[in-house]
N, C-alpha and C positions, 0 to 999 in steps of 0.2 A: 452542538453545531452540526448541521446536516452536511453530508458529503455531496458534492456536485455529481451530476449524472456521469460525467466523463471519468470519474474516479471510482465508480461503483464496481463491486466485484462481479465478474462475468459468471454466467451460469456454468455449473459443472458440465462436463461433456455428456453425461447421462441425461441431464435435463434438456440440454440443447438437442440431443438426438431425439428425445421424445417429442419436443415441439416440432422438429422437422418431420417426424413420422406422422404426426397429426395433420400437419399442413398437406403432406403428400396424400394421405387418406382422403382428406376433404376434397382435394382437386380431382384425384383419379378414381375415387370410389364413391364418396358420398354424393358428389354432383350428379353422376349418371343415375344414381338410385332415386334422387330427389323427385323426379317427375312422377314416377309410378307411386311413390308414397303419397304424394300430393293428390293424385287422381283417386287413390283408394282410401284416402284419409287414414293411413295406416302408420302405426308407430314403427320407427326404423330400428328395430331391435338389433339388426345386423351391424348397424353403425356402432352401437354400444359394445357389441361383441368384438369388433375390430379395435376399438379404443382400449378395451380390456387386454387384448393380446399385445399391444405395444406398451402397456403399463401406464396408461394416461388417466385412469379412472379416479385416482386419489390425488389429483393435482394440488388442492389447497390443504391437504392433510399434513400435520406435523411429521417431520422425518423420523421422530422417535417412534412413531407408529407405522412406519413404512411408506409414508406419503412423500410427495415431491416438495412440499413447502412452498407452493406457488400461491401465496396470499399476502395481504398487507401485514398480517401478524408476523411473517418471517421475512419482510422486506423485499418481496418479489412478486407483486401482483401482476406486473407486466407479462410475466411468463404465462400466467393463466389467460390473460387477455389476448396474447398472441394466438393461442389455440382457439379461443372463442371467435376471434375475428376471422381466422381462416375457415372455421366451420360455417360461420354466418355468411361468408362470401359464397360458399357452395350451396348452403341450404339454411335459410333463416329459421324455418320451422323446426328443424332438428336442433339448431343452435339454442332455441328456447328450452328444449328438453335438457340439453347439455348444461345450460345456465342453471336450471332448476336443480339439477343433480349437484353441481358444485356449490351453489348457494346453501343447499341443505347440509352438505359436508362442512361448510364453514361454520354453520350454526353448531353442529356437533363438535367440531374442533374447538370452538370458542367457549361453549357453555356446558358440554357434557362432562361427566366425571371420567376418570381414567379407565374404570372397568367398562363403561359404556363405549368409550373410544376403542378400546382393545377389541371388544366384541364386534362392533359395527364396522370398523375400518378393516378388520380381518375379512369380513364378508365382501367388502368392496375390492380389496386387493387380491384376495385368493379365490373368490367365487364370482366376481363380476357383478355384485349387487348394484342395482341402480336406485337412486334416491330422488325424492321430490319433496316440496314443501307447499302445503295448501292452506290458504286462508279463506278463499272466496265464499262468502255468505251474504250477498247483497240483499238488503231488506226491502227495497222498493221493487214492486212488480212491474214488469213490462206489460204493455197492452196484450191481452190474450193469454197471459201466463196463468196457469190454473193451480200451481202448487207453490207452497211456501219453501223458502230455502233457508237452511240453518241447522245448527246442531244444538242438542241439549246434553249437558255433561253433569254427571252425578258422581260424587265420591262413593266408592264401593270398597269392600274389604280388600285392602292391599292394592288399590288402584282406582281407576276411573271407568265408568260405563258411558258410552257414547251412543246416542240415537239421533237420526236426522240425516242431513245430506249437505254436500258442498258442490259447487260448480266451478268451471274453469280449472279443473284438476289436471294440470299438465302431466303427460306421461301416464295417465291413470291405469290403463291396462298393461303398461310395460314396466312400471317401477316395481321394485322389490319392497321398498320401505317408503313411507311418507311421514314427514313431520306435520302433524295437524295442529294448527293454531286454533284453539277452541277456548271458550270462556265459561267459567262457572256462573256468570251472570245471565247467560242466555245466548240466543243466536246473534250473529253479526260478524262482519270481518274484524280484523285485528284492531282497527281504530274505531269501529262502530259500536263496540261493546261498552257497557257502563263500567267506569273505573277499571280500565284494563290493567293498570299497574298492579291491582290487587286481585285480578280475576283471570288474566290471560295465561293459558297453559300452552306448553309445547310438548306434545305427546308423539312418540315414535310408534307408528302403526305398521305391523307386519301385514302387508297387503295380500298374503296368502290365506289370511284368516277368513273362514267361510261366511262370517257375519258381514263382510265387506262385499258390496256388489257394485257393478258399473252399468251406467245407462248411456250407450253410444248414440241412441236416437236423438239425443239432445244436441249433438255436435254435428253441424253441417254449415260451417262458415265459408266465406269467400276465400279466406287465406289462412295461413298457419294450420292447415288441415291435419298435417301429420303430427301435430302436438297431441292429438287425441285428448283434448281437454274435457273429458267426460264429466257427467254428473255422477257423484259417488255417494252411495247410500250406506249408512251404518245402522245395524239392527242389533242392539245390545252388544256392541263391540267393546270388549274388555281390554283396557290397556293397563298392564301391571305398573306399580309404582317404579319399578326398576327401569321402565322405559319412558319416564318423565324426564325431560331435558331441562336443566337449570332450575331456577326458582320461579315462583309465580310472578308474572309481569316482567320478567327479565328481558324478554324480546323488546319491550318498550323502554325500560329503564336503562338498558345497555345500548340502545340506539342501533339495533341490528339492521333494520330495514335500509337505513341510509348507506350502509356498507355495500348494498347490492345495486343501488341506483346507477353508478357508472357502468356496471356490467351490461345493463340494457343498452346504454349508449354505444358501447363497443360493438354489440351485435348490429345496431343500426348502421354503424360505420362499415362493418363487414359487408352488409347487404348492398350499400352504396358502391363499394369496390367491385362487387359482382356485377352490378349494372354498368359500371364504368368499363369493365372488361368486355361486356356485350357491345357497348357503343364503339369501342376501339376496333373490335372485330368487324363490325358493320362498315365503319369508315374505310378500313383496309380493303375489304372485299369489294366495295363500290368505288374505290379510288377517289374519295372525296376530301382528301387532306387539304386541298387548296380552296375549299369552299369557306369564305370568311364567316358565314353563320355557324358552320360546324366548328370552326376555330373558337368562336365566342362561347359556344355551348361547352366545348371541351375545357376551355380555360375556367369557366365557372365551376364545372364539376371538380376539376383538379384543385381549385382554391378551396372548395368545400371539404374535400378529403384532407388536404394539408392542414386546414384550420382545425378540423376535428382531431387530427393526429397530434397536433400541438397540445390541444386540451387533454387528450388522453395521457400524454406524457406528464403534463403538469399535475393531473389528479393522481396518477400513479406515484409520482415523486412525493407528494404530500402524504398519501396513505402509507407508503413504505417507510417514511420517516416519522410516522405517528403524529403528524400535524393534524389532529382530528378536526378542530374547528375550521381550519382553512380547507381541509379536504371535503368537509360537508358542503361548504359554499361552492367550491370549485366543481364538485360532483353534480350539484343541481344545475349549474350553468352548462356543464358538459352534456348532461342528459337533455336539457331543453334544446340546446343548439344541435345536438345529434339528430333529434327528431326533425327539426326544421330544415337543416342543411341536407340531410339524407333524402327527405321527401322532395326537396327542390332539385337535388342532383339527379334523382331517378326520373323526374319529369323532364329534365334536360336530356337525359339519355333517350327517353321516348321520342322527343322532338328530333333527335338525330336519326333514330332507327325507323321512325314512321309507324303508321297504323298496323303494319304487318307484325310489328314486335309485340302487339297486344293480342295476337292470335295464337292460341295454343297450337303446338307445344313450346312456344317461345320461353326461354329462360327468363327474359326480361318481364314477360307477362306474369310469371310466378313470383318474381321478386316484388313487382308492383302490388300484387294482391297480398302477399305476406307482410310487406311493410305497412300497407294500409291498415291491416288488422292489428299488427303488433304495436303500433304507436298508440293504440287505445289502452294498452296495459296500464298506463298511468295517466293522470290528468295533467296535460301540459300547461293548462291555464293556471292550475294551482302551483305547479313548479315555478312558473314565471312570477306569480304573486309572492311565493316564498322568497325568491331572489329579491323582489322589490321590498318586502318586509325587512329583510336583512339590511338592505341599503338605507332604509329609513330608520334603522335602529329599533325596530319593533320586534316583539318576541315571535319565535317560530317554533314549530313542532319538529325538533331535531330527530325524533324517532321516525317521523314520516315526512321527509322533504318532498315527497311526491305522492299524495293521496290518490287512490284510484277514482276514476270517473264514476 
């Protein structure tokens, strides 16, 4: 029998203090930095350094290995999401880097052996190592695209040899380690490969290896610029067997991707809260509180935020109480609604603030660009179809409730 939210154990003071420190950093430090990082399309390494100093880099890690235990595995995913939401409110682009770091740590925490955990978590906690997880190998070319994308993996003495490239590699020049999702069957993203359950590998790659190189010229998007999601090249990159995480295909058979789906939704919600803050400041500065149209817009934005807040709480409750099937379904709904309601809410904020709010260096202008880019991370049409398939009693791909576009 699950415990109601009102009876759940409160966070220990150390955990609460860290959450408060992260929220303060986001508002007082990350927000002022965000503009220049966006202009320069530069990885905010200083933000990770600050998070390291307050002891926040090992949020989802088992407390046995020195982590905070902020994850569904330890009944406290809301704590992680509180930090993500605060960071996304200040800088959605950096929140994506933070998300990737934590999602990678959750994979290690769930699937790695104890020796790997001891080694890698020690690097995070004591040295500030930053992690990422990369799958991106789209096989269809865009018009004008001159090169193929994808990796080839071969078994080698005591490990694996990787050649080729990946794109959309978030935090590429700033991460210390990356989990590479690669296939023995040939190029392709995690669900594009043939018979992934018997071919998909998760290999931890030390990004200081000289055989790994980055191409920044590929990355010049309208938003999410400081995620520096570069093209990464591998030239006979050797990954020893000891850096192979879990069993072949376990990323799919253990349904790992669906565990990250609600994390994206939390970031969208944080971005909406940042836009809402901009709208409230504009209304106060212009003394427009009595404008009935402003009241309508504010009411709609607030309803969107409150609706998503309720969905976040519901998904967290199901995850923390190991209600996996219910959590998958609720997470898909939360992810879909977060995209729609956040986009709608940001548009309402722009209506309140006017055209000047879309002129740089407006914070709202940056939020609008970042959110427009980030909601492309998954295919919302497929998420909606997944929700419909479940309602109709049809089979769904639980490993990927939200396939990429």
